[in-house]
PDB file with one MODEL, atoms N, CA, C and O in Angstrom:
MODEL        1
ATOM      1  N   UNK A   1      79.695  15.267  67.274  1.00  0.00           N
ATOM      2  CA  UNK A   1      80.483  13.566  67.851  1.00  0.00           C
ATOM      3  C   UNK A   1      79.768  12.657  68.445  1.00  0.00           C
ATOM      4  O   UNK A   1      78.609  12.983  68.699  1.00  0.00           O
ATOM      5  N   UNK A   2      80.144  11.509  68.774  1.00  0.00           N
ATOM      6  CA  UNK A   2      79.114  10.509  69.287  1.00  0.00           C
ATOM      7  C   UNK A   2      80.697  10.549  70.751  1.00  0.00           C
ATOM      8  O   UNK A   2      80.910   9.374  70.455  1.00  0.00           O
ATOM      9  N   UNK A   3      81.308  10.715  71.379  1.00  0.00           N
ATOM     10  CA  UNK A   3      82.120   9.994  72.265  1.00  0.00           C
ATOM     11  C   UNK A   3      81.527  10.489  73.287  1.00  0.00           C
ATOM     12  O   UNK A   3      80.826  11.444  73.621  1.00  0.00           O
ATOM     13  N   UNK A   4      82.524   8.577  74.112  1.00  0.00           N
ATOM     14  CA  UNK A   4      82.701   8.520  76.018  1.00  0.00           C
ATOM     15  C   UNK A   4      81.171   8.136  76.025  1.00  0.00           C
ATOM     16  O   UNK A   4      80.425   8.737  76.797  1.00  0.00           O
ATOM     17  N   UNK A   5      80.757   7.313  75.325  1.00  0.00           N
ATOM     18  CA  UNK A   5      79.215   7.015  75.390  1.00  0.00           C
ATOM     19  C   UNK A   5      79.427   4.960  75.819  1.00  0.00           C
ATOM     20  O   UNK A   5      78.500   4.160  75.692  1.00  0.00           O
ATOM     21  N   UNK A   6      80.803   4.602  76.283  1.00  0.00           N
ATOM     22  CA  UNK A   6      80.346   3.327  76.244  1.00  0.00           C
ATOM     23  C   UNK A   6      79.484   2.542  77.448  1.00  0.00           C
ATOM     24  O   UNK A   6      80.349   2.420  78.316  1.00  0.00           O
ATOM     25  N   UNK A   7      78.772   2.193  77.758  1.00  0.00           N
ATOM     26  CA  UNK A   7      77.925   1.766  79.296  1.00  0.00           C
ATOM     27  C   UNK A   7      76.655   2.055  78.809  1.00  0.00           C
ATOM     28  O   UNK A   7      75.720   1.259  78.725  1.00  0.00           O
ATOM     29  N   UNK A   8      76.664   3.532  78.410  1.00  0.00           N
ATOM     30  CA  UNK A   8      75.006   3.775  78.773  1.00  0.00           C
ATOM     31  C   UNK A   8      73.701   3.086  76.850  1.00  0.00           C
ATOM     32  O   UNK A   8      73.975   2.362  75.893  1.00  0.00           O
ATOM     33  N   UNK A   9      73.074   3.473  77.049  1.00  0.00           N
ATOM     34  CA  UNK A   9      71.600   3.123  75.921  1.00  0.00           C
ATOM     35  C   UNK A   9      71.311   4.592  75.246  1.00  0.00           C
ATOM     36  O   UNK A   9      70.946   5.727  75.552  1.00  0.00           O
ATOM     37  N   UNK A  10      71.670   3.904  74.264  1.00  0.00           N
ATOM     38  CA  UNK A  10      71.293   5.025  72.696  1.00  0.00           C
ATOM     39  C   UNK A  10      69.819   4.274  72.085  1.00  0.00           C
ATOM     40  O   UNK A  10      69.421   3.113  71.990  1.00  0.00           O
ATOM     41  N   UNK A  11      69.377   5.380  71.803  1.00  0.00           N
ATOM     42  CA  UNK A  11      67.780   4.894  70.585  1.00  0.00           C
ATOM     43  C   UNK A  11      68.829   5.693  69.231  1.00  0.00           C
ATOM     44  O   UNK A  11      69.611   6.641  69.156  1.00  0.00           O
ATOM     45  N   UNK A  12      68.264   4.639  68.310  1.00  0.00           N
ATOM     46  CA  UNK A  12      67.963   5.516  66.470  1.00  0.00           C
ATOM     47  C   UNK A  12      66.871   4.793  65.945  1.00  0.00           C
ATOM     48  O   UNK A  12      66.542   3.609  65.875  1.00  0.00           O
ATOM     49  N   UNK A  13      66.351   6.034  65.551  1.00  0.00           N
ATOM     50  CA  UNK A  13      65.454   5.735  65.240  1.00  0.00           C
ATOM     51  C   UNK A  13      65.073   5.188  63.154  1.00  0.00           C
ATOM     52  O   UNK A  13      65.183   6.049  62.281  1.00  0.00           O
ATOM     53  N   UNK A  14      64.785   4.143  62.905  1.00  0.00           N
ATOM     54  CA  UNK A  14      64.521   3.016  61.926  1.00  0.00           C
ATOM     55  C   UNK A  14      63.615   3.305  61.470  1.00  0.00           C
ATOM     56  O   UNK A  14      62.976   2.316  61.111  1.00  0.00           O
ATOM     57  N   UNK A  15      62.949   4.605  61.170  1.00  0.00           N
ATOM     58  CA  UNK A  15      61.699   4.692  60.216  1.00  0.00           C
ATOM     59  C   UNK A  15      60.180   4.952  61.205  1.00  0.00           C
ATOM     60  O   UNK A  15      60.004   4.394  62.288  1.00  0.00           O
ATOM     61  N   UNK A  16      58.968   6.116  60.424  1.00  0.00           N
ATOM     62  CA  UNK A  16      58.480   6.600  60.436  1.00  0.00           C
ATOM     63  C   UNK A  16      57.091   6.003  59.463  1.00  0.00           C
ATOM     64  O   UNK A  16      57.189   5.465  58.361  1.00  0.00           O
ATOM     65  N   UNK A  17      56.137   6.207  60.034  1.00  0.00           N
ATOM     66  CA  UNK A  17      55.204   6.692  58.761  1.00  0.00           C
ATOM     67  C   UNK A  17      54.148   6.766  59.403  1.00  0.00           C
ATOM     68  O   UNK A  17      53.951   6.493  60.587  1.00  0.00           O
ATOM     69  N   UNK A  18      53.038   7.355  58.176  1.00  0.00           N
ATOM     70  CA  UNK A  18      51.978   8.402  59.109  1.00  0.00           C
ATOM     71  C   UNK A  18      50.808   7.745  57.690  1.00  0.00           C
ATOM     72  O   UNK A  18      51.047   7.588  56.493  1.00  0.00           O
ATOM     73  N   UNK A  19      49.697   7.524  58.400  1.00  0.00           N
ATOM     74  CA  UNK A  19      48.733   6.681  57.434  1.00  0.00           C
ATOM     75  C   UNK A  19      47.354   7.012  58.207  1.00  0.00           C
ATOM     76  O   UNK A  19      47.311   6.529  59.338  1.00  0.00           O
ATOM     77  N   UNK A  20      45.930   7.937  57.701  1.00  0.00           N
ATOM     78  CA  UNK A  20      44.781   7.863  58.252  1.00  0.00           C
ATOM     79  C   UNK A  20      45.009   8.548  59.396  1.00  0.00           C
ATOM     80  O   UNK A  20      44.898   9.771  59.480  1.00  0.00           O
ATOM     81  N   UNK A  21      45.292   7.897  60.199  1.00  0.00           N
ATOM     82  CA  UNK A  21      44.721   8.583  61.873  1.00  0.00           C
ATOM     83  C   UNK A  21      45.178   8.094  62.432  1.00  0.00           C
ATOM     84  O   UNK A  21      44.617   8.293  63.509  1.00  0.00           O
ATOM     85  N   UNK A  22      46.517   6.971  62.696  1.00  0.00           N
ATOM     86  CA  UNK A  22      47.595   7.175  63.195  1.00  0.00           C
ATOM     87  C   UNK A  22      48.703   7.575  62.644  1.00  0.00           C
ATOM     88  O   UNK A  22      48.881   8.302  61.666  1.00  0.00           O
ATOM     89  N   UNK A  23      50.147   6.541  64.010  1.00  0.00           N
ATOM     90  CA  UNK A  23      51.456   7.561  63.088  1.00  0.00           C
ATOM     91  C   UNK A  23      52.204   6.188  63.976  1.00  0.00           C
ATOM     92  O   UNK A  23      52.047   5.652  65.073  1.00  0.00           O
ATOM     93  N   UNK A  24      53.198   5.986  62.630  1.00  0.00           N
ATOM     94  CA  UNK A  24      54.419   4.603  63.740  1.00  0.00           C
ATOM     95  C   UNK A  24      55.132   5.421  63.236  1.00  0.00           C
ATOM     96  O   UNK A  24      55.177   6.245  62.323  1.00  0.00           O
ATOM     97  N   UNK A  25      55.770   4.952  64.157  1.00  0.00           N
ATOM     98  CA  UNK A  25      57.697   4.906  64.090  1.00  0.00           C
ATOM     99  C   UNK A  25      58.625   3.707  64.697  1.00  0.00           C
ATOM    100  O   UNK A  25      58.229   3.001  65.625  1.00  0.00           O
ATOM    101  N   UNK A  26      59.849   3.556  64.102  1.00  0.00           N
ATOM    102  CA  UNK A  26      60.058   2.058  65.019  1.00  0.00           C
ATOM    103  C   UNK A  26      61.853   2.305  65.041  1.00  0.00           C
ATOM    104  O   UNK A  26      62.599   2.805  64.199  1.00  0.00           O
ATOM    105  N   UNK A  27      62.091   1.772  66.258  1.00  0.00           N
ATOM    106  CA  UNK A  27      63.396   2.298  66.886  1.00  0.00           C
ATOM    107  C   UNK A  27      64.158   1.193  67.675  1.00  0.00           C
ATOM    108  O   UNK A  27      63.621   0.124  67.966  1.00  0.00           O
ATOM    109  N   UNK A  28      65.181   1.446  67.938  1.00  0.00           N
ATOM    110  CA  UNK A  28      66.611   0.090  68.156  1.00  0.00           C
ATOM    111  C   UNK A  28      66.385   1.168  69.256  1.00  0.00           C
ATOM    112  O   UNK A  28      66.061   2.343  69.089  1.00  0.00           O
ATOM    113  N   UNK A  29      66.711   0.285  70.804  1.00  0.00           N
ATOM    114  CA  UNK A  29      66.683   0.872  72.236  1.00  0.00           C
ATOM    115  C   UNK A  29      68.621   0.441  71.959  1.00  0.00           C
ATOM    116  O   UNK A  29      68.597  -0.139  70.873  1.00  0.00           O
ATOM    117  N   UNK A  30      69.708   0.469  72.307  1.00  0.00           N
ATOM    118  CA  UNK A  30      70.981  -0.893  72.587  1.00  0.00           C
ATOM    119  C   UNK A  30      72.273   0.118  73.652  1.00  0.00           C
ATOM    120  O   UNK A  30      72.321   1.326  73.888  1.00  0.00           O
ATOM    121  N   UNK A  31      73.134  -0.968  74.066  1.00  0.00           N
ATOM    122  CA  UNK A  31      73.559  -0.383  74.512  1.00  0.00           C
ATOM    123  C   UNK A  31      74.915  -0.080  74.096  1.00  0.00           C
ATOM    124  O   UNK A  31      75.199  -0.977  73.302  1.00  0.00           O
ATOM    125  N   UNK A  32      75.877   0.686  74.204  1.00  0.00           N
ATOM    126  CA  UNK A  32      77.383   1.336  73.608  1.00  0.00           C
ATOM    127  C   UNK A  32      77.591  -0.406  74.497  1.00  0.00           C
ATOM    128  O   UNK A  32      76.954  -0.957  75.395  1.00  0.00           O
ATOM    129  N   UNK A  33      78.741  -0.784  73.720  1.00  0.00           N
ATOM    130  CA  UNK A  33      79.976  -2.053  74.603  1.00  0.00           C
ATOM    131  C   UNK A  33      80.836  -1.583  74.371  1.00  0.00           C
ATOM    132  O   UNK A  33      81.636  -1.243  75.242  1.00  0.00           O
ATOM    133  N   UNK A  34      81.018  -1.378  73.128  1.00  0.00           N
ATOM    134  CA  UNK A  34      82.718  -1.073  72.897  1.00  0.00           C
ATOM    135  C   UNK A  34      82.559   0.374  72.642  1.00  0.00           C
ATOM    136  O   UNK A  34      81.657   1.033  73.160  1.00  0.00           O
ATOM    137  N   UNK A  35      83.585   0.938  71.712  1.00  0.00           N
ATOM    138  CA  UNK A  35      83.982   2.436  71.196  1.00  0.00           C
ATOM    139  C   UNK A  35      85.049   2.413  70.930  1.00  0.00           C
ATOM    140  O   UNK A  35      85.788   1.971  71.810  1.00  0.00           O
ATOM    141  N   UNK A  36      85.640   2.822  69.728  1.00  0.00           N
ATOM    142  CA  UNK A  36      86.985   3.252  68.937  1.00  0.00           C
ATOM    143  C   UNK A  36      86.756   4.536  68.365  1.00  0.00           C
ATOM    144  O   UNK A  36      85.638   5.051  68.324  1.00  0.00           O
ATOM    145  N   UNK A  37      88.015   5.175  67.827  1.00  0.00           N
ATOM    146  CA  UNK A  37      87.412   6.328  67.142  1.00  0.00           C
ATOM    147  C   UNK A  37      86.611   7.091  66.094  1.00  0.00           C
ATOM    148  O   UNK A  37      86.187   8.246  66.054  1.00  0.00           O
ATOM    149  N   UNK A  38      86.550   6.100  65.293  1.00  0.00           N
ATOM    150  CA  UNK A  38      85.853   5.658  64.733  1.00  0.00           C
ATOM    151  C   UNK A  38      84.419   4.962  64.711  1.00  0.00           C
ATOM    152  O   UNK A  38      83.526   5.583  64.135  1.00  0.00           O
ATOM    153  N   UNK A  39      84.128   3.779  65.263  1.00  0.00           N
ATOM    154  CA  UNK A  39      83.064   3.284  65.522  1.00  0.00           C
ATOM    155  C   UNK A  39      82.849   3.354  66.634  1.00  0.00           C
ATOM    156  O   UNK A  39      83.525   3.952  67.470  1.00  0.00           O
ATOM    157  N   UNK A  40      80.785   2.079  66.984  1.00  0.00           N
ATOM    158  CA  UNK A  40      80.678   2.313  68.367  1.00  0.00           C
ATOM    159  C   UNK A  40      80.768   0.270  67.759  1.00  0.00           C
ATOM    160  O   UNK A  40      81.134  -0.393  66.789  1.00  0.00           O
ATOM    161  N   UNK A  41      79.958   0.022  69.567  1.00  0.00           N
ATOM    162  CA  UNK A  41      79.694  -1.580  69.193  1.00  0.00           C
ATOM    163  C   UNK A  41      78.035  -1.209  70.435  1.00  0.00           C
ATOM    164  O   UNK A  41      77.829  -0.840  71.591  1.00  0.00           O
ATOM    165  N   UNK A  42      77.089  -1.698  68.966  1.00  0.00           N
ATOM    166  CA  UNK A  42      75.959  -1.687  70.411  1.00  0.00           C
ATOM    167  C   UNK A  42      75.788  -2.945  70.518  1.00  0.00           C
ATOM    168  O   UNK A  42      76.397  -3.712  69.773  1.00  0.00           O
ATOM    169  N   UNK A  43      74.992  -3.355  71.392  1.00  0.00           N
ATOM    170  CA  UNK A  43      74.590  -4.485  72.148  1.00  0.00           C
ATOM    171  C   UNK A  43      73.277  -4.917  72.773  1.00  0.00           C
ATOM    172  O   UNK A  43      73.360  -4.999  73.998  1.00  0.00           O
ATOM    173  N   UNK A  44      72.459  -5.122  72.425  1.00  0.00           N
ATOM    174  CA  UNK A  44      71.263  -5.418  72.577  1.00  0.00           C
ATOM    175  C   UNK A  44      70.905  -7.403  72.330  1.00  0.00           C
ATOM    176  O   UNK A  44      71.374  -8.278  71.602  1.00  0.00           O
ATOM    177  N   UNK A  45      69.828  -7.339  73.415  1.00  0.00           N
ATOM    178  CA  UNK A  45      69.659  -9.011  73.573  1.00  0.00           C
ATOM    179  C   UNK A  45      71.120  -9.557  74.758  1.00  0.00           C
ATOM    180  O   UNK A  45      71.532  -8.973  75.760  1.00  0.00           O
ATOM    181  N   UNK A  46      71.836 -11.493  73.830  1.00  0.00           N
ATOM    182  CA  UNK A  46      73.635 -11.052  73.878  1.00  0.00           C
ATOM    183  C   UNK A  46      73.506 -11.333  72.023  1.00  0.00           C
ATOM    184  O   UNK A  46      73.430 -12.403  71.420  1.00  0.00           O
ATOM    185  N   UNK A  47      73.521  -9.910  71.487  1.00  0.00           N
ATOM    186  CA  UNK A  47      74.039  -9.482  70.560  1.00  0.00           C
ATOM    187  C   UNK A  47      74.568  -8.529  70.063  1.00  0.00           C
ATOM    188  O   UNK A  47      74.027  -7.451  70.312  1.00  0.00           O
ATOM    189  N   UNK A  48      75.858  -8.512  69.143  1.00  0.00           N
ATOM    190  CA  UNK A  48      76.352  -6.922  68.844  1.00  0.00           C
ATOM    191  C   UNK A  48      76.918  -6.735  68.191  1.00  0.00           C
ATOM    192  O   UNK A  48      77.828  -7.447  67.765  1.00  0.00           O
ATOM    193  N   UNK A  49      76.433  -5.144  67.676  1.00  0.00           N
ATOM    194  CA  UNK A  49      77.220  -5.001  65.933  1.00  0.00           C
ATOM    195  C   UNK A  49      77.706  -3.841  65.776  1.00  0.00           C
ATOM    196  O   UNK A  49      76.998  -2.910  66.161  1.00  0.00           O
ATOM    197  N   UNK A  50      78.921  -3.550  65.229  1.00  0.00           N
ATOM    198  CA  UNK A  50      79.388  -2.832  65.180  1.00  0.00           C
ATOM    199  C   UNK A  50      79.014  -1.502  64.289  1.00  0.00           C
ATOM    200  O   UNK A  50      79.215  -1.894  63.140  1.00  0.00           O
ATOM    201  N   UNK A  51      78.716  -0.575  64.237  1.00  0.00           N
ATOM    202  CA  UNK A  51      78.609   1.262  63.341  1.00  0.00           C
ATOM    203  C   UNK A  51      79.472   2.421  63.453  1.00  0.00           C
ATOM    204  O   UNK A  51      79.919   3.039  64.420  1.00  0.00           O
ATOM    205  N   UNK A  52      79.590   2.552  62.120  1.00  0.00           N
ATOM    206  CA  UNK A  52      80.321   3.409  61.307  1.00  0.00           C
ATOM    207  C   UNK A  52      79.732   5.206  63.042  1.00  0.00           C
ATOM    208  O   UNK A  52      78.666   5.756  63.318  1.00  0.00           O
ATOM    209  N   UNK A  53      80.740   5.303  63.435  1.00  0.00           N
ATOM    210  CA  UNK A  53      79.950   6.597  63.767  1.00  0.00           C
ATOM    211  C   UNK A  53      79.600   8.147  63.041  1.00  0.00           C
ATOM    212  O   UNK A  53      79.473   9.181  63.695  1.00  0.00           O
ATOM    213  N   UNK A  54      79.510   8.074  61.944  1.00  0.00           N
ATOM    214  CA  UNK A  54      79.194   8.417  60.767  1.00  0.00           C
ATOM    215  C   UNK A  54      78.180   8.314  60.377  1.00  0.00           C
ATOM    216  O   UNK A  54      77.397   9.086  59.824  1.00  0.00           O
ATOM    217  N   UNK A  55      78.149   7.055  60.734  1.00  0.00           N
ATOM    218  CA  UNK A  55      76.268   6.768  60.068  1.00  0.00           C
ATOM    219  C   UNK A  55      75.219   7.144  61.147  1.00  0.00           C
ATOM    220  O   UNK A  55      74.088   6.684  60.987  1.00  0.00           O
ATOM    221  N   UNK A  56      75.482   8.005  62.335  1.00  0.00           N
ATOM    222  CA  UNK A  56      74.596   7.893  63.076  1.00  0.00           C
ATOM    223  C   UNK A  56      74.336   9.531  63.414  1.00  0.00           C
ATOM    224  O   UNK A  56      74.882  10.335  64.170  1.00  0.00           O
ATOM    225  N   UNK A  57      73.090   9.608  62.349  1.00  0.00           N
ATOM    226  CA  UNK A  57      73.092  11.212  63.348  1.00  0.00           C
ATOM    227  C   UNK A  57      72.466  12.151  64.060  1.00  0.00           C
ATOM    228  O   UNK A  57      71.245  12.088  63.917  1.00  0.00           O
ATOM    229  N   UNK A  58      72.963  13.295  65.022  1.00  0.00           N
ATOM    230  CA  UNK A  58      72.373  12.947  66.748  1.00  0.00           C
ATOM    231  C   UNK A  58      71.231  13.844  66.085  1.00  0.00           C
ATOM    232  O   UNK A  58      71.287  14.442  65.010  1.00  0.00           O
ATOM    233  N   UNK A  59      70.052  13.776  67.115  1.00  0.00           N
ATOM    234  CA  UNK A  59      69.053  14.436  66.928  1.00  0.00           C
ATOM    235  C   UNK A  59      67.997  15.194  68.959  1.00  0.00           C
ATOM    236  O   UNK A  59      68.220  14.932  70.141  1.00  0.00           O
ATOM    237  N   UNK A  60      67.168  15.924  68.396  1.00  0.00           N
ATOM    238  CA  UNK A  60      66.941  16.019  70.610  1.00  0.00           C
ATOM    239  C   UNK A  60      67.823  15.344  70.937  1.00  0.00           C
ATOM    240  O   UNK A  60      68.984  15.714  71.113  1.00  0.00           O
ATOM    241  N   UNK A  61      67.251  13.918  71.099  1.00  0.00           N
ATOM    242  CA  UNK A  61      67.028  12.657  72.414  1.00  0.00           C
ATOM    243  C   UNK A  61      67.957  11.295  71.747  1.00  0.00           C
ATOM    244  O   UNK A  61      68.613  10.399  72.277  1.00  0.00           O
ATOM    245  N   UNK A  62      67.635  11.657  70.306  1.00  0.00           N
ATOM    246  CA  UNK A  62      68.457   9.935  69.829  1.00  0.00           C
ATOM    247  C   UNK A  62      69.221  10.353  68.840  1.00  0.00           C
ATOM    248  O   UNK A  62      69.988  11.316  68.843  1.00  0.00           O
ATOM    249  N   UNK A  63      68.981   9.566  67.950  1.00  0.00           N
ATOM    250  CA  UNK A  63      69.341   9.313  66.874  1.00  0.00           C
ATOM    251  C   UNK A  63      68.892   8.781  65.251  1.00  0.00           C
ATOM    252  O   UNK A  63      68.059   7.878  65.171  1.00  0.00           O
ATOM    253  N   UNK A  64      69.257   9.154  64.460  1.00  0.00           N
ATOM    254  CA  UNK A  64      69.364   8.504  63.282  1.00  0.00           C
ATOM    255  C   UNK A  64      70.008   7.542  62.190  1.00  0.00           C
ATOM    256  O   UNK A  64      71.113   7.126  62.538  1.00  0.00           O
ATOM    257  N   UNK A  65      69.596   7.122  61.026  1.00  0.00           N
ATOM    258  CA  UNK A  65      70.658   6.290  60.213  1.00  0.00           C
ATOM    259  C   UNK A  65      71.353   7.436  59.655  1.00  0.00           C
ATOM    260  O   UNK A  65      70.854   8.399  60.237  1.00  0.00           O
ATOM    261  N   UNK A  66      72.456   7.966  58.637  1.00  0.00           N
ATOM    262  CA  UNK A  66      72.527   8.775  57.797  1.00  0.00           C
ATOM    263  C   UNK A  66      71.645   7.754  55.911  1.00  0.00           C
ATOM    264  O   UNK A  66      71.457   6.718  55.273  1.00  0.00           O
ATOM    265  N   UNK A  67      71.489   9.105  56.020  1.00  0.00           N
ATOM    266  CA  UNK A  67      71.441   8.319  54.324  1.00  0.00           C
ATOM    267  C   UNK A  67      71.769   7.785  53.383  1.00  0.00           C
ATOM    268  O   UNK A  67      71.053   7.288  52.514  1.00  0.00           O
ATOM    269  N   UNK A  68      73.504   7.845  53.482  1.00  0.00           N
ATOM    270  CA  UNK A  68      74.136   6.873  52.817  1.00  0.00           C
ATOM    271  C   UNK A  68      73.802   5.514  53.232  1.00  0.00           C
ATOM    272  O   UNK A  68      73.450   4.643  52.437  1.00  0.00           O
ATOM    273  N   UNK A  69      73.927   5.335  54.586  1.00  0.00           N
ATOM    274  CA  UNK A  69      74.083   4.492  55.488  1.00  0.00           C
ATOM    275  C   UNK A  69      73.276   2.991  55.163  1.00  0.00           C
ATOM    276  O   UNK A  69      72.278   2.669  55.808  1.00  0.00           O
ATOM    277  N   UNK A  70      73.744   2.294  54.281  1.00  0.00           N
ATOM    278  CA  UNK A  70      73.121   0.362  53.816  1.00  0.00           C
ATOM    279  C   UNK A  70      73.569  -0.394  54.486  1.00  0.00           C
ATOM    280  O   UNK A  70      74.669  -0.865  54.199  1.00  0.00           O
ATOM    281  N   UNK A  71      72.814  -0.838  55.752  1.00  0.00           N
ATOM    282  CA  UNK A  71      72.722  -1.636  56.572  1.00  0.00           C
ATOM    283  C   UNK A  71      73.422  -3.318  55.922  1.00  0.00           C
ATOM    284  O   UNK A  71      73.240  -3.397  54.707  1.00  0.00           O
ATOM    285  N   UNK A  72      73.801  -3.980  56.237  1.00  0.00           N
ATOM    286  CA  UNK A  72      74.371  -5.402  56.154  1.00  0.00           C
ATOM    287  C   UNK A  72      72.978  -6.054  56.316  1.00  0.00           C
ATOM    288  O   UNK A  72      71.820  -5.639  56.365  1.00  0.00           O
ATOM    289  N   UNK A  73      73.691  -7.444  56.389  1.00  0.00           N
ATOM    290  CA  UNK A  73      72.672  -8.443  56.963  1.00  0.00           C
ATOM    291  C   UNK A  73      72.147  -9.113  57.767  1.00  0.00           C
ATOM    292  O   UNK A  73      71.135  -9.786  57.963  1.00  0.00           O
ATOM    293  N   UNK A  74      73.383  -8.675  58.371  1.00  0.00           N
ATOM    294  CA  UNK A  74      73.497  -9.142  60.423  1.00  0.00           C
ATOM    295  C   UNK A  74      73.281  -7.383  60.671  1.00  0.00           C
ATOM    296  O   UNK A  74      72.777  -6.849  61.659  1.00  0.00           O
ATOM    297  N   UNK A  75      73.537  -7.074  60.102  1.00  0.00           N
ATOM    298  CA  UNK A  75      72.990  -5.331  60.900  1.00  0.00           C
ATOM    299  C   UNK A  75      71.310  -5.557  60.537  1.00  0.00           C
ATOM    300  O   UNK A  75      70.549  -5.123  61.402  1.00  0.00           O
ATOM    301  N   UNK A  76      70.791  -6.083  59.549  1.00  0.00           N
ATOM    302  CA  UNK A  76      69.086  -5.781  59.031  1.00  0.00           C
ATOM    303  C   UNK A  76      68.439  -6.776  59.960  1.00  0.00           C
ATOM    304  O   UNK A  76      67.220  -6.875  60.102  1.00  0.00           O
ATOM    305  N   UNK A  77      69.860  -7.927  60.944  1.00  0.00           N
ATOM    306  CA  UNK A  77      68.778  -8.922  61.162  1.00  0.00           C
ATOM    307  C   UNK A  77      68.702  -8.247  62.840  1.00  0.00           C
ATOM    308  O   UNK A  77      67.782  -8.321  63.654  1.00  0.00           O
ATOM    309  N   UNK A  78      69.623  -7.796  62.917  1.00  0.00           N
ATOM    310  CA  UNK A  78      69.862  -7.121  63.988  1.00  0.00           C
ATOM    311  C   UNK A  78      69.052  -6.406  64.322  1.00  0.00           C
ATOM    312  O   UNK A  78      68.742  -6.204  65.496  1.00  0.00           O
ATOM    313  N   UNK A  79      68.522  -5.852  63.279  1.00  0.00           N
ATOM    314  CA  UNK A  79      67.812  -4.180  63.572  1.00  0.00           C
ATOM    315  C   UNK A  79      66.136  -4.371  63.893  1.00  0.00           C
ATOM    316  O   UNK A  79      65.280  -3.911  64.648  1.00  0.00           O
ATOM    317  N   UNK A  80      66.263  -5.298  62.871  1.00  0.00           N
ATOM    318  CA  UNK A  80      64.427  -6.215  63.120  1.00  0.00           C
ATOM    319  C   UNK A  80      64.129  -7.466  64.396  1.00  0.00           C
ATOM    320  O   UNK A  80      63.048  -7.723  64.926  1.00  0.00           O
ATOM    321  N   UNK A  81      65.571  -8.152  64.673  1.00  0.00           N
ATOM    322  CA  UNK A  81      64.876  -8.207  66.123  1.00  0.00           C
ATOM    323  C   UNK A  81      65.044  -8.262  67.397  1.00  0.00           C
ATOM    324  O   UNK A  81      64.830  -8.981  68.373  1.00  0.00           O
ATOM    325  N   UNK A  82      65.684  -6.866  66.954  1.00  0.00           N
ATOM    326  CA  UNK A  82      65.671  -5.819  68.667  1.00  0.00           C
ATOM    327  C   UNK A  82      64.824  -4.311  68.419  1.00  0.00           C
ATOM    328  O   UNK A  82      64.936  -3.544  69.376  1.00  0.00           O
ATOM    329  N   UNK A  83      64.115  -3.871  67.425  1.00  0.00           N
ATOM    330  CA  UNK A  83      62.989  -2.792  66.808  1.00  0.00           C
ATOM    331  C   UNK A  83      61.909  -2.352  67.986  1.00  0.00           C
ATOM    332  O   UNK A  83      61.161  -3.326  67.916  1.00  0.00           O
ATOM    333  N   UNK A  84      61.622  -1.924  68.514  1.00  0.00           N
ATOM    334  CA  UNK A  84      60.586  -1.645  68.711  1.00  0.00           C
ATOM    335  C   UNK A  84      59.507  -0.822  68.438  1.00  0.00           C
ATOM    336  O   UNK A  84      59.388   0.287  68.960  1.00  0.00           O
ATOM    337  N   UNK A  85      58.475  -1.431  67.418  1.00  0.00           N
ATOM    338  CA  UNK A  85      57.199  -0.707  66.968  1.00  0.00           C
ATOM    339  C   UNK A  85      56.562   0.509  67.688  1.00  0.00           C
ATOM    340  O   UNK A  85      56.326  -0.005  68.781  1.00  0.00           O
ATOM    341  N   UNK A  86      56.262   1.400  67.752  1.00  0.00           N
ATOM    342  CA  UNK A  86      55.333   2.321  68.518  1.00  0.00           C
ATOM    343  C   UNK A  86      54.167   2.419  67.847  1.00  0.00           C
ATOM    344  O   UNK A  86      54.222   1.696  66.852  1.00  0.00           O
ATOM    345  N   UNK A  87      52.912   3.109  67.960  1.00  0.00           N
ATOM    346  CA  UNK A  87      52.132   3.428  66.942  1.00  0.00           C
ATOM    347  C   UNK A  87      51.043   3.954  67.633  1.00  0.00           C
ATOM    348  O   UNK A  87      50.489   3.386  68.574  1.00  0.00           O
ATOM    349  N   UNK A  88      50.609   5.486  66.978  1.00  0.00           N
ATOM    350  CA  UNK A  88      49.682   6.675  68.052  1.00  0.00           C
ATOM    351  C   UNK A  88      48.526   6.702  67.756  1.00  0.00           C
ATOM    352  O   UNK A  88      48.538   7.643  66.963  1.00  0.00           O
ATOM    353  N   UNK A  89      46.962   6.183  67.824  1.00  0.00           N
ATOM    354  CA  UNK A  89      46.407   6.439  66.706  1.00  0.00           C
ATOM    355  C   UNK A  89      45.120   6.633  67.202  1.00  0.00           C
ATOM    356  O   UNK A  89      44.550   6.035  68.115  1.00  0.00           O
ATOM    357  N   UNK A  90      44.563   7.931  66.183  1.00  0.00           N
ATOM    358  CA  UNK A  90      42.933   8.127  66.667  1.00  0.00           C
ATOM    359  C   UNK A  90      41.817   7.946  66.383  1.00  0.00           C
ATOM    360  O   UNK A  90      41.469   7.997  65.203  1.00  0.00           O
ATOM    361  N   UNK A  91      40.879   7.664  67.457  1.00  0.00           N
ATOM    362  CA  UNK A  91      40.161   6.538  67.019  1.00  0.00           C
ATOM    363  C   UNK A  91      39.040   7.634  67.621  1.00  0.00           C
ATOM    364  O   UNK A  91      39.144   8.438  68.548  1.00  0.00           O
ATOM    365  N   UNK A  92      38.073   7.378  66.836  1.00  0.00           N
ATOM    366  CA  UNK A  92      36.199   8.349  66.980  1.00  0.00           C
ATOM    367  C   UNK A  92      35.430   7.443  67.339  1.00  0.00           C
ATOM    368  O   UNK A  92      34.236   7.682  67.518  1.00  0.00           O
TER     369      UNK A  92
ENDMDL
END
């Protein structure tokens, strides 16, 4: 469970793919601006979103979105605007 994280930066894995000799992952890195018993407010750039704490599944050093969680239009926009895409490729 996420608790007492205001002011901390967290990373959320939004997805990934593997193909041929390359692998890519999409993350969002945001600061926790506010927290209630059931939700956290993330801030990236000049924008914020609220997410239910239960939508974030803890992993080793990051979070994943729960399979049941379906972002609304604004949450999708926020994720697309502030996502980072990392790709690694094995070239000959």
